A tleap script that builds the chain and sets N, CA, C and O, in Angstrom:
source leaprc.protein.ff14SB
mol = sequence {
  NMET ARG PRO THR ASP GLY SER ALA HIE GLY
  SER SER ASP VAL ARG ARG LEU VAL ARG ASN
  LEU ARG GLU ALA LEU LYS ILE HIE PRO SER
  THR PHE GLU GLU MET ALA THR LEU LEU LYS
  ILE SER PRO GLU GLN VAL VAL THR VAL LEU
  ARG ALA LEU ARG ARG ARG GLN GLY ARG LEU
  HIE VAL SER LEU ARG ASN GLY ARG SER ALA
  TRP SER TRP GLU PRO GLU PRO ALA ARG SER
  ALA LEU ALA ARG LEU LEU ALA PRO ALA VAL
  ARG GLU ALA GLN THR ARG THR VAL GLU SER
  ARG THR PRO GLU SER THR PRO GLY GLN THR
  SER GLN GLY ASP PRO ASP HIE GLY ASN ARG
  ALA ASN ASP ARG ARG ARG GLN SER THR CSER
}
set mol.1.N position { 127.641 54.876 73.191 }
set mol.1.CA position { 128.516 54.345 74.208 }
set mol.1.C position { 129.934 54.753 73.839 }
set mol.1.O position { 130.319 54.663 72.674 }
set mol.2.N position { 130.713 55.200 74.812 }
set mol.2.CA position { 132.088 55.610 74.555 }
set mol.2.C position { 133.041 54.740 75.361 }
set mol.2.O position { 133.004 54.757 76.592 }
set mol.3.N position { 133.897 53.979 74.679 }
set mol.3.CA position { 134.869 53.169 75.392 }
set mol.3.C position { 135.946 54.038 76.028 }
set mol.3.O position { 136.101 55.208 75.677 }
set mol.4.N position { 136.675 53.464 76.950 }
set mol.4.CA position { 137.703 54.213 77.670 }
set mol.4.C position { 138.900 54.545 76.797 }
set mol.4.O position { 139.685 55.422 77.157 }
set mol.5.N position { 139.069 53.876 75.658 }
set mol.5.CA position { 140.238 54.155 74.818 }
set mol.5.C position { 140.044 55.376 73.921 }
set mol.5.O position { 140.939 55.715 73.146 }
set mol.6.N position { 138.887 56.044 74.012 }
set mol.6.CA position { 138.674 57.267 73.258 }
set mol.6.C position { 137.926 57.084 71.958 }
set mol.6.O position { 137.400 58.061 71.425 }
set mol.7.N position { 137.853 55.877 71.421 }
set mol.7.CA position { 137.107 55.671 70.177 }
set mol.7.C position { 135.616 55.625 70.487 }
set mol.7.O position { 135.218 55.246 71.589 }
set mol.8.N position { 134.808 56.002 69.533 }
set mol.8.CA position { 133.362 56.053 69.748 }
set mol.8.C position { 132.695 54.856 69.088 }
set mol.8.O position { 133.025 54.480 67.964 }
set mol.9.N position { 131.753 54.269 69.810 }
set mol.9.CA position { 130.943 53.187 69.244 }
set mol.9.C position { 129.676 53.798 68.675 }
set mol.9.O position { 129.035 54.613 69.339 }
set mol.10.N position { 129.305 53.425 67.471 }
set mol.10.CA position { 128.057 53.869 66.889 }
set mol.10.C position { 126.924 52.973 67.340 }
set mol.10.O position { 127.137 51.987 68.045 }
set mol.11.N position { 125.711 53.326 66.926 }
set mol.11.CA position { 124.555 52.532 67.333 }
set mol.11.C position { 124.625 51.116 66.769 }
set mol.11.O position { 124.125 50.180 67.392 }
set mol.12.N position { 125.239 50.947 65.599 }
set mol.12.CA position { 125.362 49.591 65.050 }
set mol.12.C position { 126.305 48.753 65.908 }
set mol.12.O position { 126.106 47.547 66.054 }
set mol.13.N position { 127.336 49.393 66.479 }
set mol.13.CA position { 128.233 48.672 67.386 }
set mol.13.C position { 127.507 48.259 68.659 }
set mol.13.O position { 127.703 47.152 69.161 }
set mol.14.N position { 126.668 49.150 69.180 }
set mol.14.CA position { 125.900 48.818 70.387 }
set mol.14.C position { 124.959 47.666 70.087 }
set mol.14.O position { 124.830 46.744 70.892 }
set mol.15.N position { 124.297 47.711 68.930 }
set mol.15.CA position { 123.396 46.609 68.556 }
set mol.15.C position { 124.163 45.300 68.445 }
set mol.15.O position { 123.677 44.251 68.868 }
set mol.16.N position { 125.353 45.363 67.880 }
set mol.16.CA position { 126.183 44.158 67.756 }
set mol.16.C position { 126.563 43.637 69.138 }
set mol.16.O position { 126.499 42.433 69.386 }
set mol.17.N position { 126.958 44.535 70.037 }
set mol.17.CA position { 127.313 44.128 71.399 }
set mol.17.C position { 126.114 43.524 72.124 }
set mol.17.O position { 126.247 42.518 72.820 }
set mol.18.N position { 124.942 44.142 71.959 }
set mol.18.CA position { 123.720 43.615 72.584 }
set mol.18.C position { 123.420 42.224 72.048 }
set mol.18.O position { 123.121 41.312 72.819 }
set mol.19.N position { 123.497 42.056 70.737 }
set mol.19.CA position { 123.225 40.751 70.124 }
set mol.19.C position { 124.213 39.699 70.629 }
set mol.19.O position { 123.815 38.592 70.990 }
set mol.20.N position { 125.504 40.047 70.653 }
set mol.20.CA position { 126.516 39.098 71.130 }
set mol.20.C position { 126.310 38.744 72.599 }
set mol.20.O position { 126.437 37.583 72.988 }
set mol.21.N position { 125.993 39.751 73.410 }
set mol.21.CA position { 125.780 39.490 74.836 }
set mol.21.C position { 124.535 38.638 75.052 }
set mol.21.O position { 124.545 37.720 75.871 }
set mol.22.N position { 123.459 38.939 74.318 }
set mol.22.CA position { 122.228 38.153 74.452 }
set mol.22.C position { 122.496 36.679 74.149 }
set mol.22.O position { 122.066 35.799 74.895 }
set mol.23.N position { 123.198 36.417 73.066 }
set mol.23.CA position { 123.495 35.028 72.698 }
set mol.23.C position { 124.370 34.351 73.747 }
set mol.23.O position { 124.153 33.185 74.075 }
set mol.24.N position { 125.354 35.072 74.274 }
set mol.24.CA position { 126.238 34.492 75.295 }
set mol.24.C position { 125.476 34.202 76.586 }
set mol.24.O position { 125.698 33.171 77.220 }
set mol.25.N position { 124.573 35.117 76.980 }
set mol.25.CA position { 123.832 34.931 78.230 }
set mol.25.C position { 122.769 33.844 78.118 }
set mol.25.O position { 122.372 33.262 79.127 }
set mol.26.N position { 122.305 33.564 76.901 }
set mol.26.CA position { 121.376 32.444 76.711 }
set mol.26.C position { 122.070 31.130 77.037 }
set mol.26.O position { 121.446 30.203 77.555 }
set mol.27.N position { 123.356 31.052 76.735 }
set mol.27.CA position { 124.121 29.817 76.916 }
set mol.27.C position { 124.577 29.644 78.353 }
set mol.27.O position { 124.485 28.551 78.911 }
set mol.28.N position { 125.075 30.736 78.963 }
set mol.28.CA position { 125.700 30.612 80.280 }
set mol.28.C position { 125.588 31.933 81.042 }
set mol.28.O position { 125.917 32.977 80.480 }
set mol.29.N position { 125.132 31.928 82.311 }
set mol.29.CA position { 125.136 33.157 83.101 }
set mol.29.C position { 126.565 33.681 83.263 }
set mol.29.O position { 127.506 32.899 83.396 }
set mol.30.N position { 126.719 34.995 83.251 }
set mol.30.CA position { 128.049 35.599 83.324 }
set mol.30.C position { 128.063 36.768 84.295 }
set mol.30.O position { 127.049 37.438 84.488 }
set mol.31.N position { 129.226 37.009 84.910 }
set mol.31.CA position { 129.420 38.173 85.767 }
set mol.31.C position { 129.794 39.369 84.896 }
set mol.31.O position { 130.049 39.223 83.701 }
set mol.32.N position { 129.824 40.562 85.513 }
set mol.32.CA position { 130.216 41.758 84.769 }
set mol.32.C position { 131.598 41.593 84.149 }
set mol.32.O position { 131.814 41.938 82.988 }
set mol.33.N position { 132.528 41.063 84.933 }
set mol.33.CA position { 133.894 40.909 84.434 }
set mol.33.C position { 133.946 39.949 83.249 }
set mol.33.O position { 134.658 40.196 82.275 }
set mol.34.N position { 133.188 38.851 83.333 }
set mol.34.CA position { 133.150 37.891 82.221 }
set mol.34.C position { 132.540 38.526 80.974 }
set mol.34.O position { 133.016 38.311 79.859 }
set mol.35.N position { 131.476 39.313 81.177 }
set mol.35.CA position { 130.853 39.981 80.035 }
set mol.35.C position { 131.814 40.990 79.414 }
set mol.35.O position { 131.907 41.092 78.191 }
set mol.36.N position { 132.530 41.737 80.262 }
set mol.36.CA position { 133.486 42.722 79.751 }
set mol.36.C position { 134.594 42.040 78.954 }
set mol.36.O position { 135.005 42.537 77.906 }
set mol.37.N position { 135.075 40.908 79.450 }
set mol.37.CA position { 136.124 40.167 78.747 }
set mol.37.C position { 135.602 39.638 77.418 }
set mol.37.O position { 136.279 39.737 76.394 }
set mol.38.N position { 134.406 39.080 77.436 }
set mol.38.CA position { 133.808 38.527 76.223 }
set mol.38.C position { 133.620 39.604 75.149 }
set mol.38.O position { 133.952 39.396 73.982 }
set mol.39.N position { 133.086 40.750 75.559 }
set mol.39.CA position { 132.790 41.819 74.605 }
set mol.39.C position { 133.980 42.738 74.342 }
set mol.39.O position { 133.945 43.570 73.436 }
set mol.40.N position { 135.038 42.579 75.146 }
set mol.40.CA position { 136.245 43.415 75.031 }
set mol.40.C position { 135.927 44.890 75.270 }
set mol.40.O position { 136.372 45.769 74.532 }
set mol.41.N position { 135.142 45.137 76.329 }
set mol.41.CA position { 134.814 46.496 76.753 }
set mol.41.C position { 134.986 46.566 78.267 }
set mol.41.O position { 135.195 45.543 78.919 }
set mol.42.N position { 134.900 47.774 78.825 }
set mol.42.CA position { 135.068 47.940 80.269 }
set mol.42.C position { 133.804 47.487 81.004 }
set mol.42.O position { 132.720 47.478 80.421 }
set mol.43.N position { 133.936 47.108 82.289 }
set mol.43.CA position { 132.745 46.729 83.060 }
set mol.43.C position { 131.702 47.849 83.110 }
set mol.43.O position { 130.504 47.571 83.161 }
set mol.44.N position { 132.139 49.103 83.097 }
set mol.44.CA position { 131.189 50.221 83.096 }
set mol.44.C position { 130.358 50.233 81.812 }
set mol.44.O position { 129.171 50.556 81.836 }
set mol.45.N position { 130.989 49.879 80.697 }
set mol.45.CA position { 130.270 49.852 79.423 }
set mol.45.C position { 129.298 48.678 79.358 }
set mol.45.O position { 128.310 48.715 78.624 }
set mol.46.N position { 129.589 47.639 80.135 }
set mol.46.CA position { 128.671 46.495 80.188 }
set mol.46.C position { 127.311 46.966 80.687 }
set mol.46.O position { 126.276 46.483 80.226 }
set mol.47.N position { 127.310 47.914 81.632 }
set mol.47.CA position { 126.049 48.450 82.158 }
set mol.47.C position { 125.221 49.053 81.025 }
set mol.47.O position { 124.012 48.830 80.957 }
set mol.48.N position { 125.855 49.807 80.144 }
set mol.48.CA position { 125.157 50.412 79.009 }
set mol.48.C position { 124.576 49.343 78.091 }
set mol.48.O position { 123.442 49.466 77.627 }
set mol.49.N position { 125.346 48.304 77.832 }
set mol.49.CA position { 124.871 47.218 76.964 }
set mol.49.C position { 123.717 46.479 77.641 }
set mol.49.O position { 122.745 46.117 76.977 }
set mol.50.N position { 123.812 46.251 78.958 }
set mol.50.CA position { 122.723 45.583 79.678 }
set mol.50.C position { 121.449 46.423 79.639 }
set mol.50.O position { 120.353 45.878 79.506 }
set mol.51.N position { 121.583 47.739 79.752 }
set mol.51.CA position { 120.401 48.604 79.669 }
set mol.51.C position { 119.744 48.490 78.300 }
set mol.51.O position { 118.520 48.411 78.197 }
set mol.52.N position { 120.555 48.483 77.254 }
set mol.52.CA position { 120.011 48.329 75.901 }
set mol.52.C position { 119.382 46.951 75.738 }
set mol.52.O position { 118.353 46.814 75.077 }
set mol.53.N position { 119.989 45.938 76.330 }
set mol.53.CA position { 119.461 44.572 76.243 }
set mol.53.C position { 118.122 44.476 76.957 }
set mol.53.O position { 117.224 43.768 76.502 }
set mol.54.N position { 117.982 45.182 78.068 }
set mol.54.CA position { 116.743 45.131 78.840 }
set mol.54.C position { 115.562 45.666 78.057 }
set mol.54.O position { 114.424 45.276 78.320 }
set mol.55.N position { 115.803 46.547 77.105 }
set mol.55.CA position { 114.710 47.118 76.309 }
set mol.55.C position { 114.181 46.151 75.261 }
set mol.55.O position { 113.128 46.393 74.671 }
set mol.56.N position { 114.888 45.077 75.028 }
set mol.56.CA position { 114.480 44.098 74.018 }
set mol.56.C position { 113.439 43.153 74.606 }
set mol.56.O position { 113.212 43.141 75.816 }
set mol.57.N position { 112.813 42.364 73.746 }
set mol.57.CA position { 111.825 41.398 74.207 }
set mol.57.C position { 112.528 40.231 74.865 }
set mol.57.O position { 113.378 39.574 74.263 }
set mol.58.N position { 112.163 39.987 76.097 }
set mol.58.CA position { 112.762 38.903 76.861 }
set mol.58.C position { 113.005 39.345 78.286 }
set mol.58.O position { 112.593 40.431 78.693 }
set mol.59.N position { 113.684 38.485 79.047 }
set mol.59.CA position { 113.931 38.779 80.452 }
set mol.59.C position { 115.410 38.675 80.765 }
set mol.59.O position { 116.086 37.726 80.369 }
set mol.60.N position { 115.888 39.659 81.473 }
set mol.60.CA position { 117.254 39.669 81.964 }
set mol.60.C position { 117.192 39.248 83.426 }
set mol.60.O position { 116.554 39.920 84.236 }
set mol.61.N position { 117.846 38.146 83.772 }
set mol.61.CA position { 117.812 37.608 85.134 }
set mol.61.C position { 119.149 37.819 85.824 }
set mol.61.O position { 120.207 37.781 85.195 }
set mol.62.N position { 119.079 38.042 87.132 }
set mol.62.CA position { 120.281 38.136 87.956 }
set mol.62.C position { 120.194 37.046 89.013 }
set mol.62.O position { 119.161 36.876 89.661 }
set mol.63.N position { 121.279 36.313 89.181 }
set mol.63.CA position { 121.334 35.277 90.215 }
set mol.63.C position { 122.715 35.323 90.857 }
set mol.63.O position { 123.606 36.025 90.378 }
set mol.64.N position { 122.888 34.581 91.931 }
set mol.64.CA position { 124.192 34.508 92.590 }
set mol.64.C position { 124.915 33.257 92.151 }
set mol.64.O position { 124.339 32.169 92.123 }
set mol.65.N position { 126.183 33.416 91.806 }
set mol.65.CA position { 127.033 32.292 91.442 }
set mol.65.C position { 128.378 32.505 92.118 }
set mol.65.O position { 129.078 33.478 91.840 }
set mol.66.N position { 128.729 31.593 93.001 }
set mol.66.CA position { 129.980 31.714 93.762 }
set mol.66.C position { 130.070 33.052 94.490 }
set mol.66.O position { 131.136 33.667 94.547 }
set mol.67.N position { 128.947 33.496 95.045 }
set mol.67.CA position { 128.927 34.742 95.803 }
set mol.67.C position { 128.943 36.006 94.969 }
set mol.67.O position { 129.083 37.095 95.524 }
set mol.68.N position { 128.804 35.902 93.661 }
set mol.68.CA position { 128.820 37.070 92.779 }
set mol.68.C position { 127.557 37.092 91.937 }
set mol.68.O position { 126.960 36.049 91.670 }
set mol.69.N position { 127.157 38.274 91.525 }
set mol.69.CA position { 125.985 38.400 90.656 }
set mol.69.C position { 126.314 37.858 89.278 }
set mol.69.O position { 127.339 38.204 88.690 }
set mol.70.N position { 125.437 37.007 88.769 }
set mol.70.CA position { 125.593 36.460 87.418 }
set mol.70.C position { 124.318 36.767 86.640 }
set mol.70.O position { 123.214 36.564 87.146 }
set mol.71.N position { 124.467 37.247 85.435 }
set mol.71.CA position { 123.346 37.651 84.597 }
set mol.71.C position { 123.072 36.582 83.549 }
set mol.71.O position { 123.991 35.936 83.045 }
set mol.72.N position { 121.792 36.404 83.228 }
set mol.72.CA position { 121.415 35.480 82.159 }
set mol.72.C position { 120.240 36.084 81.396 }
set mol.72.O position { 119.575 36.997 81.888 }
set mol.73.N position { 119.990 35.574 80.203 }
set mol.73.CA position { 118.940 36.097 79.320 }
set mol.73.C position { 117.961 34.989 78.987 }
set mol.73.O position { 118.358 33.880 78.629 }
set mol.74.N position { 116.681 35.297 79.106 }
set mol.74.CA position { 115.629 34.351 78.739 }
set mol.74.C position { 114.740 35.029 77.708 }
set mol.74.O position { 114.068 36.011 78.024 }
set mol.75.N position { 114.725 34.518 76.472 }
set mol.75.CA position { 113.900 35.155 75.446 }
set mol.75.C position { 112.415 35.060 75.792 }
set mol.75.O position { 111.980 34.148 76.496 }
set mol.76.N position { 111.657 36.017 75.284 }
set mol.76.CA position { 110.214 36.000 75.480 }
set mol.76.C position { 109.646 34.805 74.730 }
set mol.76.O position { 110.063 34.530 73.605 }
set mol.77.N position { 108.696 34.084 75.335 }
set mol.77.CA position { 108.125 32.935 74.626 }
set mol.77.C position { 107.464 33.386 73.321 }
set mol.77.O position { 106.864 34.459 73.247 }
set mol.78.N position { 107.587 32.564 72.326 }
set mol.78.CA position { 107.003 32.884 71.017 }
set mol.78.C position { 105.487 32.962 71.138 }
set mol.78.O position { 104.854 32.112 71.764 }
set mol.79.N position { 104.920 33.993 70.529 }
set mol.79.CA position { 103.467 34.133 70.538 }
set mol.79.C position { 102.926 33.688 69.190 }
set mol.79.O position { 103.616 33.754 68.173 }
set mol.80.N position { 101.705 33.242 69.198 }
set mol.80.CA position { 101.094 32.804 67.950 }
set mol.80.C position { 100.843 34.016 67.050 }
set mol.80.O position { 100.816 35.156 67.513 }
set mol.81.N position { 100.663 33.749 65.778 }
set mol.81.CA position { 100.392 34.826 64.824 }
set mol.81.C position { 99.095 35.541 65.192 }
set mol.81.O position { 99.003 36.761 65.060 }
set mol.82.N position { 98.095 34.794 65.651 }
set mol.82.CA position { 96.825 35.398 66.047 }
set mol.82.C position { 97.027 36.336 67.234 }
set mol.82.O position { 96.468 37.433 67.251 }
set mol.83.N position { 97.810 35.927 68.220 }
set mol.83.CA position { 98.063 36.774 69.387 }
set mol.83.C position { 98.775 38.057 68.978 }
set mol.83.O position { 98.472 39.125 69.510 }
set mol.84.N position { 99.717 37.970 68.039 }
set mol.84.CA position { 100.418 39.170 67.566 }
set mol.84.C position { 99.454 40.115 66.843 }
set mol.84.O position { 99.564 41.333 66.976 }
set mol.85.N position { 98.508 39.554 66.076 }
set mol.85.CA position { 97.540 40.392 65.365 }
set mol.85.C position { 96.560 41.058 66.325 }
set mol.85.O position { 96.166 42.206 66.120 }
set mol.86.N position { 96.166 40.335 67.375 }
set mol.86.CA position { 95.173 40.856 68.307 }
set mol.86.C position { 95.761 41.781 69.367 }
set mol.86.O position { 95.016 42.542 69.985 }
set mol.87.N position { 97.052 41.743 69.594 }
set mol.87.CA position { 97.673 42.519 70.674 }
set mol.87.C position { 97.333 44.012 70.608 }
set mol.87.O position { 96.969 44.576 71.639 }
set mol.88.N position { 97.433 44.687 69.447 }
set mol.88.CA position { 97.086 46.116 69.421 }
set mol.88.C position { 95.622 46.368 69.781 }
set mol.88.O position { 95.322 47.334 70.482 }
set mol.89.N position { 94.713 45.522 69.317 }
set mol.89.CA position { 93.293 45.696 69.626 }
set mol.89.C position { 93.032 45.490 71.113 }
set mol.89.O position { 92.227 46.207 71.708 }
set mol.90.N position { 93.705 44.523 71.713 }
set mol.90.CA position { 93.537 44.260 73.146 }
set mol.90.C position { 94.046 45.450 73.948 }
set mol.90.O position { 93.392 45.890 74.893 }
set mol.91.N position { 95.221 45.976 73.573 }
set mol.91.CA position { 95.763 47.148 74.279 }
set mol.91.C position { 94.815 48.337 74.167 }
set mol.91.O position { 94.599 49.055 75.143 }
set mol.92.N position { 94.248 48.548 72.974 }
set mol.92.CA position { 93.325 49.664 72.778 }
set mol.92.C position { 92.077 49.489 73.633 }
set mol.92.O position { 91.606 50.449 74.243 }
set mol.93.N position { 91.540 48.280 73.682 }
set mol.93.CA position { 90.353 48.016 74.497 }
set mol.93.C position { 90.653 48.234 75.975 }
set mol.93.O position { 89.823 48.787 76.697 }
set mol.94.N position { 91.817 47.811 76.431 }
set mol.94.CA position { 92.189 48.012 77.831 }
set mol.94.C position { 92.330 49.495 78.139 }
set mol.94.O position { 91.936 49.945 79.215 }
set mol.95.N position { 92.882 50.252 77.215 }
set mol.95.CA position { 93.043 51.693 77.410 }
set mol.95.C position { 91.686 52.369 77.497 }
set mol.95.O position { 91.469 53.216 78.364 }
set mol.96.N position { 90.764 51.999 76.601 }
set mol.96.CA position { 89.422 52.585 76.641 }
set mol.96.C position { 88.730 52.258 77.946 }
set mol.96.O position { 88.059 53.120 78.514 }
set mol.97.N position { 88.874 51.026 78.444 }
set mol.97.CA position { 88.232 50.620 79.688 }
set mol.97.C position { 88.772 51.435 80.850 }
set mol.97.O position { 87.999 51.903 81.686 }
set mol.98.N position { 90.069 51.612 80.916 }
set mol.98.CA position { 90.673 52.380 82.006 }
set mol.98.C position { 90.248 53.834 81.931 }
set mol.98.O position { 89.951 54.437 82.962 }
set mol.99.N position { 90.212 54.417 80.731 }
set mol.99.CA position { 89.827 55.817 80.579 }
set mol.99.C position { 88.363 56.042 80.923 }
set mol.99.O position { 88.014 57.107 81.431 }
set mol.100.N position { 87.496 55.067 80.660 }
set mol.100.CA position { 86.067 55.252 80.895 }
set mol.100.C position { 85.690 55.110 82.361 }
set mol.100.O position { 84.607 55.539 82.758 }
set mol.101.N position { 86.548 54.526 83.162 }
set mol.101.CA position { 86.224 54.346 84.580 }
set mol.101.C position { 86.563 55.604 85.368 }
set mol.101.O position { 87.633 56.195 85.217 }
set mol.102.N position { 85.630 55.983 86.198 }
set mol.102.CA position { 85.857 57.073 87.140 }
set mol.102.C position { 85.497 56.546 88.514 }
set mol.102.O position { 84.841 55.509 88.610 }
set mol.103.N position { 85.902 57.224 89.587 }
set mol.103.CA position { 85.552 56.716 90.919 }
set mol.103.C position { 84.047 56.566 91.109 }
set mol.103.O position { 83.613 55.685 91.850 }
set mol.104.N position { 83.227 57.416 90.449 }
set mol.104.CA position { 81.775 57.323 90.610 }
set mol.104.C position { 81.187 56.132 89.858 }
set mol.104.O position { 80.120 55.646 90.233 }
set mol.105.N position { 81.847 55.651 88.813 }
set mol.105.CA position { 81.245 54.609 87.985 }
set mol.105.C position { 81.789 53.220 88.270 }
set mol.105.O position { 81.528 52.293 87.503 }
set mol.106.N position { 82.538 53.052 89.350 }
set mol.106.CA position { 83.033 51.718 89.660 }
set mol.106.C position { 81.883 50.846 90.112 }
set mol.106.O position { 80.978 51.337 90.787 }
set mol.107.N position { 81.884 49.555 89.761 }
set mol.107.CA position { 80.779 48.675 90.132 }
set mol.107.C position { 80.557 48.659 91.640 }
set mol.107.O position { 81.500 48.573 92.426 }
set mol.108.N position { 79.265 48.744 92.024 }
set mol.108.CA position { 78.910 48.638 93.436 }
set mol.108.C position { 78.958 49.961 94.174 }
set mol.108.O position { 78.592 50.007 95.348 }
set mol.109.N position { 79.393 51.037 93.540 }
set mol.109.CA position { 79.469 52.334 94.199 }
set mol.109.C position { 78.766 53.359 93.322 }
set mol.109.O position { 79.398 53.992 92.476 }
set mol.110.N position { 77.477 53.524 93.516 }
set mol.110.CA position { 76.724 54.470 92.701 }
set mol.110.C position { 76.104 55.528 93.587 }
set mol.110.O position { 75.950 55.334 94.793 }
set mol.111.N position { 75.751 56.643 92.984 }
set mol.111.CA position { 75.137 57.722 93.752 }
set mol.111.C position { 73.683 57.406 94.070 }
set mol.111.O position { 73.114 58.017 94.975 }
set mol.112.N position { 73.056 56.462 93.348 }
set mol.112.CA position { 71.669 56.109 93.599 }
set mol.112.C position { 71.516 55.250 94.851 }
set mol.112.O position { 70.401 55.105 95.354 }
set mol.113.N position { 72.589 54.683 95.362 }
set mol.113.CA position { 72.500 53.860 96.554 }
set mol.113.C position { 72.158 52.413 96.260 }
set mol.113.O position { 72.083 51.604 97.186 }
set mol.114.N position { 71.950 52.062 95.002 }
set mol.114.CA position { 71.642 50.689 94.627 }
set mol.114.C position { 72.958 49.981 94.326 }
set mol.114.O position { 73.590 50.285 93.314 }
set mol.115.N position { 73.401 49.029 95.188 }
set mol.115.CA position { 74.703 48.400 94.966 }
set mol.115.C position { 74.779 47.595 93.676 }
set mol.115.O position { 75.879 47.364 93.173 }
set mol.116.N position { 73.644 47.159 93.120 }
set mol.116.CA position { 73.672 46.380 91.888 }
set mol.116.C position { 73.569 47.246 90.635 }
set mol.116.O position { 73.738 46.746 89.523 }
set mol.117.N position { 73.294 48.531 90.801 }
set mol.117.CA position { 73.129 49.401 89.642 }
set mol.117.C position { 74.384 49.400 88.758 }
set mol.117.O position { 74.280 49.291 87.537 }
set mol.118.N position { 75.561 49.522 89.369 }
set mol.118.CA position { 76.808 49.530 88.603 }
set mol.118.C position { 77.032 48.224 87.876 }
set mol.118.O position { 77.503 48.224 86.739 }
set mol.119.N position { 76.703 47.099 88.512 }
set mol.119.CA position { 76.882 45.799 87.872 }
set mol.119.C position { 75.954 45.644 86.674 }
set mol.119.O position { 76.366 45.142 85.628 }
set mol.120.N position { 74.695 46.076 86.825 }
set mol.120.CA position { 73.763 45.978 85.700 }
set mol.120.C position { 74.215 46.870 84.547 }
set mol.120.O position { 74.120 46.480 83.383 }
set mol.121.N position { 74.701 48.053 84.866 }
set mol.121.CA position { 75.177 48.962 83.816 }
set mol.121.C position { 76.366 48.349 83.088 }
set mol.121.O position { 76.468 48.445 81.865 }
set mol.122.N position { 77.258 47.722 83.836 }
set mol.122.CA position { 78.405 47.071 83.199 }
set mol.122.C position { 77.959 45.908 82.333 }
set mol.122.O position { 78.513 45.692 81.255 }
set mol.123.N position { 76.950 45.145 82.795 }
set mol.123.CA position { 76.439 44.030 81.994 }
set mol.123.C position { 75.840 44.545 80.692 }
set mol.123.O position { 76.074 43.966 79.631 }
set mol.124.N position { 75.067 45.632 80.764 }
set mol.124.CA position { 74.480 46.204 79.543 }
set mol.124.C position { 75.580 46.691 78.602 }
set mol.124.O position { 75.483 46.507 77.389 }
set mol.125.N position { 76.622 47.308 79.151 }
set mol.125.CA position { 77.720 47.810 78.332 }
set mol.125.C position { 78.422 46.656 77.634 }
set mol.125.O position { 78.748 46.753 76.451 }
set mol.126.N position { 78.657 45.568 78.351 }
set mol.126.CA position { 79.319 44.405 77.750 }
set mol.126.C position { 78.459 43.812 76.638 }
set mol.126.O position { 78.978 43.426 75.591 }
set mol.127.N position { 77.136 43.740 76.863 }
set mol.127.CA position { 76.250 43.167 75.853 }
set mol.127.C position { 76.203 44.044 74.606 }
set mol.127.O position { 76.117 43.526 73.492 }
set mol.128.N position { 76.257 45.348 74.776 }
set mol.128.CA position { 76.171 46.234 73.614 }
set mol.128.C position { 77.451 46.208 72.784 }
set mol.128.O position { 77.407 46.498 71.588 }
set mol.129.N position { 78.592 45.867 73.390 }
set mol.129.CA position { 79.846 45.815 72.632 }
set mol.129.C position { 80.093 44.453 72.024 }
set mol.129.O position { 81.003 44.309 71.208 }
set mol.130.N position { 79.320 43.454 72.389 }
set mol.130.CA position { 79.526 42.095 71.858 }
set mol.130.C position { 78.972 41.950 70.475 }
set mol.130.O position { 79.061 40.874 69.884 }
savepdb mol mol.pdb
quit
């Protein structure tokens, strides 16, 4: 991010700005001008910080306040340790399921003409993976 005064912000400065903005938005929704004043950067640079903030875990909300857009931050709800451990396995299983499906193998649509054939095949597949 490059401020208008010519000095360059490094990635650690951007991280600091993102952290400061996240904490401020948790407390109170703010407009672009308020965020720029708080962070001591231009409103255009606020856009860059908001983009970096959006990549973090949580939700960036926009609402209207006094006829102007106001932004707020809602952290992602804490997940249990078990959910964090299982997340990669769940994603992998979902990816395999999506990759294995083709238009011909969707349940209820088989070339044999038997509408239950796909369902039975899926039941057998589920039983074999259990």
